[in-house]
C-alpha positions in Angstrom: -2.1 9.0 -30.7 -1.2 12.9 -29.9 0.2 13.5 -26.6 -1.9 15.8 -24.1 0.2 19.1 -23.8 -1.3 19.7 -20.6 -0.4 16.5 -18.9 2.8 16.7 -17.0 5.7 14.4 -17.9 6.2 11.4 -15.7 8.9 11.7 -13.1 12.1 10.2 -13.7 13.8 9.4 -10.3 16.5 7.2 -10.9 17.4 6.4 -7.1 15.7 5.9 -3.7 16.9 5.9 -0.3 14.3 5.1 2.6 15.0 6.1 6.4 12.8 5.1 9.3 11.6 2.3 11.5 9.7 -0.9 11.3 7.0 0.7 9.2 9.5 1.4 6.3 11.5 -1.7 7.0 8.3 -3.5 5.7 6.8 -5.4 9.1 4.6 -7.3 8.8 4.7 -8.0 4.9 6.4 -11.5 5.4 7.9 -13.3 2.5 8.6 -16.9 1.9 12.3 -16.5 2.9 11.7 -15.0 6.2 12.4 -11.3 5.1 9.8 -8.3 4.9 8.8 -6.4 1.8 6.8 -3.6 2.7 5.8 -0.5 0.9 9.3 0.9 0.3 10.3 -2.1 -1.6 7.0 -2.1 -3.6 7.6 1.4 -4.5 11.2 0.7 -5.4 10.0 -2.2 -7.9 7.5 0.3 -9.5 10.0 3.3 -10.0 12.9 0.6 -11.3 10.4 -0.5 -14.0 10.3 3.0 -15.3 14.0 3.9 -15.1 17.0 2.2 -16.4 19.5 1.9 -14.0 17.6 2.5 -11.2 19.2 2.3 -7.5 17.7 1.7 -4.1 18.6 1.4 -0.5 16.4 0.7 2.7 18.0 1.9 5.7 15.1 1.5 8.3 15.2 -0.6 11.1 12.3 -1.7 13.3 12.0 -0.3 16.8 14.1 2.8 16.3 13.4 6.3 18.0 13.7 9.4 16.2 17.0 10.0 17.9 18.4 6.8 16.6 17.2 7.3 13.1 19.1 10.8 13.2 22.1 9.3 14.6 22.4 6.0 12.6 20.6 6.7 9.2 20.3 10.2 8.4 23.7 11.2 7.6 24.1 8.0 5.8 21.3 8.6 3.5 22.3 12.1 2.9 25.5 11.0 1.6 24.3 8.7 -0.8 22.6 11.9 -2.8 19.7 9.9 -4.1 16.8 11.4 -6.1 14.2 10.7 -3.5 14.6 10.2 0.3 11.5 9.0 2.2 11.8 9.7 6.0 9.1 8.4 8.7 10.1 8.5 12.1 8.9 9.5 15.4 5.9 7.5 15.9 7.6 4.8 18.2 8.5 7.9 20.6 4.9 8.8 20.7 4.0 5.3 22.0 6.2 5.1 24.8 5.0 5.8 28.3 7.2 9.1 28.7 7.8 11.2 25.5 9.4 14.5 25.3 7.6 15.9 22.5 9.6 18.9 22.2 12.7 16.8 21.6 10.9 14.8 19.2 10.1 17.9 17.1 13.8 19.2 17.4 15.2 15.9 16.2 12.9 15.7 13.5 13.6 19.1 12.5 17.0 18.3 12.3 16.6 15.3 10.1 14.6 17.1 7.6 17.2 19.9 7.4 20.0 17.6 6.8 18.1 15.3 4.3 16.2 18.0 2.1 19.3 19.6 0.5 20.6 16.2 0.0 18.0 14.9 -2.7 15.8 16.1 -5.1 12.6 15.4 -3.4 12.1 14.4 0.4 8.8 12.5 1.3 7.3 12.9 4.5 4.4 11.1 5.9 1.4 11.3 8.3 1.4 7.7 9.4 -1.8 5.3 9.4 -3.2 4.7 12.5 -5.9 2.0 13.3 -8.6 2.4 15.9 -8.4 1.2 19.2 -8.1 1.8 23.0 -4.0 1.6 23.0 -3.5 3.9 20.0 -6.5 6.1 21.1 -4.4 7.1 24.2 -1.3 8.2 22.5 -3.5 10.0 19.5 -2.8 13.6 21.0 1.0 12.9 20.7 0.7 11.4 17.1 -1.4 14.6 15.7 1.2 16.7 17.5 3.8 14.9 15.5 1.8 15.0 12.1 1.5 18.9 12.6 5.1 19.3 12.8 5.5 17.0 9.8 3.2 19.5 7.7 5.2 22.5 9.1 8.5 21.2 8.2 7.5 20.1 4.6 6.1 23.7 4.0 9.6 25.2 5.0 11.8 22.7 3.2 9.7 21.9 0.1 8.9 18.2 1.0 5.9 16.4 0.0 3.6 14.9 2.7 1.6 11.5 2.1 -1.2 11.6 4.2 -2.0 8.1 5.5 -3.7 9.2 8.6 -6.6 10.6 6.7 -7.0 7.5 4.7 -10.4 5.8 5.7 -9.1 2.2 4.2 -5.8 2.2 6.5 -7.7 2.4 9.6 -9.6 -0.7 9.0 -8.3 -3.6 11.2 -8.1 -6.0 8.5 -5.3 -3.8 7.0 -3.2 -4.5 10.1 -1.4 -7.7 11.2 -2.0 -9.7 14.4 0.5 -7.6 16.1 -1.9 -4.5 15.7 1.0 -2.3 15.0 2.1 -3.3 11.5 0.4 -3.5 8.1 -0.4 -6.5 6.1 0.7 -6.7 2.7 -2.3 -5.1 1.3 -1.8 -2.1 3.8 1.7 -2.0 2.5 0.7 -2.0 -1.0 -1.8 0.8 -0.7 0.8 2.8 0.9 3.3 2.4 -1.9 0.2 3.6 -4.1 0.1 6.6 -1.9 3.6 7.5 -2.2 3.5 6.7 -5.9 0.9 9.0 -6.7 2.3 11.8 -4.5 5.6 11.7 -6.4 3.7 12.5 -9.4 3.4 8.8 -11.0 0.2 8.0 -13.1 -2.3 6.3 -10.5 -2.5 2.4 -10.7 -5.1 2.4 -8.0 -7.3 5.4 -7.8 -9.1 3.7 -4.8 -6.1 3.0 -2.4 -7.8 5.2 0.2 -11.2 3.7 0.0 -12.5 1.3 2.7 -12.5 -2.3 2.1 -16.1 -3.8 1.5 -18.0 -4.3 4.8 -18.1 -7.7 6.1 -19.6 -9.3 9.2 -17.4 -8.8 12.3 -16.0 -11.9 14.1 -18.0 -13.3 16.9 -17.4 -12.4 20.5 -15.6 -15.8 21.3 -13.3 -15.2 18.0 -12.8 -11.8 19.5 -11.6 -13.0 22.7 -9.3 -15.7 21.6 -7.8 -12.9 19.3 -7.2 -10.6 22.1 -5.6 -13.1 24.3 -3.1 -14.0 21.5 -2.4 -10.6 21.0 -1.6 -9.9 24.5 0.4 -13.0 25.2 2.5 -12.8 21.8 2.7 -9.0 21.1 1.5 -6.6 23.8 3.2 -8.2 26.9 6.7 -8.8 25.1 6.2 -4.9 23.7 5.8 -3.7 27.4 8.7 -5.8 28.6 10.9 -4.2 26.0 9.7 -0.8 27.2 10.3 -1.5 30.8 13.7 -2.8 30.3 14.8 -0.5 27.6 15.3 -2.9 25.0 14.2 -2.6 21.4 13.1 -5.1 18.7 15.9 -3.4 16.4 18.8 -4.1 18.8 21.6 -5.7 16.9 19.9 -4.9 13.4 20.9 -2.7 10.5 19.0 -1.8 7.3 18.6 -4.3 4.6 21.2 -2.2 2.8 23.7 -1.4 5.1 26.8 -3.6 5.8 27.4 -3.8 9.7 30.8 -5.5 8.8 31.8 -2.5 6.3 29.9 0.1 8.4 28.4 1.7 5.4 25.2 1.4 3.3 25.1 0.0 -0.4 22.8 0.1 -3.3 20.8 -2.5 -5.1 19.6 -2.4 -8.6 17.5 -4.8 -10.7 19.6 -7.9 -11.6 18.3 -7.8 -15.0 18.3 -4.5 -16.6 17.1 -6.1 -19.8 13.9 -7.3 -18.8 11.2 -4.5 -19.2 8.8 -6.1 -16.6 8.4 -6.0 -12.9 11.8 -6.4 -10.8 12.0 -9.9 -9.6 15.3 -9.7 -8.1 18.1 -7.2 -7.0 22.1 -7.4 -7.1 24.1 -5.3 -4.8 26.1 -2.3 -6.2 29.4 -1.7 -4.0 30.6 1.3 -5.7 
């Protein structure tokens, strides 16, 4: 079959480092062993299937504010010199009762200025947001953050994945019971969005399309769900905000060794298998 000379060659990225908070760590895409997978892992699996010797590191940690991401992850990621770096941060700041948006913009700018020269392609995002009174209160801050993301991408040659404008990701069915983190299906769609933004051929051209309409839960079911959400997620979240604690306290990224104080790569455990990656092995050098 003759190749189409007008069709661009597929990318050949050989390494990926993911930087950010719980969204990139993978909550709430829970695996049987108790770990989280998430969109960054799904993306890495796809990229590894295209490029022999592919390497990956996820440095993201739940609950991190943009200052913590800059201080704890940015220089580590830059030192690894990957082909692709994804950076998603600042949204946790916008959800705090008090938020200095000028400082958030300055810190995000600092992160982009350090990361963009350290990789071939920096990926930024306009994060998804579901509808609801809690997030609606903070929506002006979120949109201010996304305007900053767009401006920084234009100045530094980054690409922006617009998840905020995707109708599918505002559907409550894409969100876990905590109403803050995506389900496995939501993460899959985010991975597809990043995959296409990087220039790979689409595997799901309809990732942004809303799910089929179904009958909404009844009044009683909604009240039970609201009560469970308040008890299990909202009140603990408020408690952490009031006491200055974070769900990420004492945690490190999946590919960061607290004992050694440095990050490490993982690569497919079996490079001879041309199929999807089912296991990773650590690379210490």
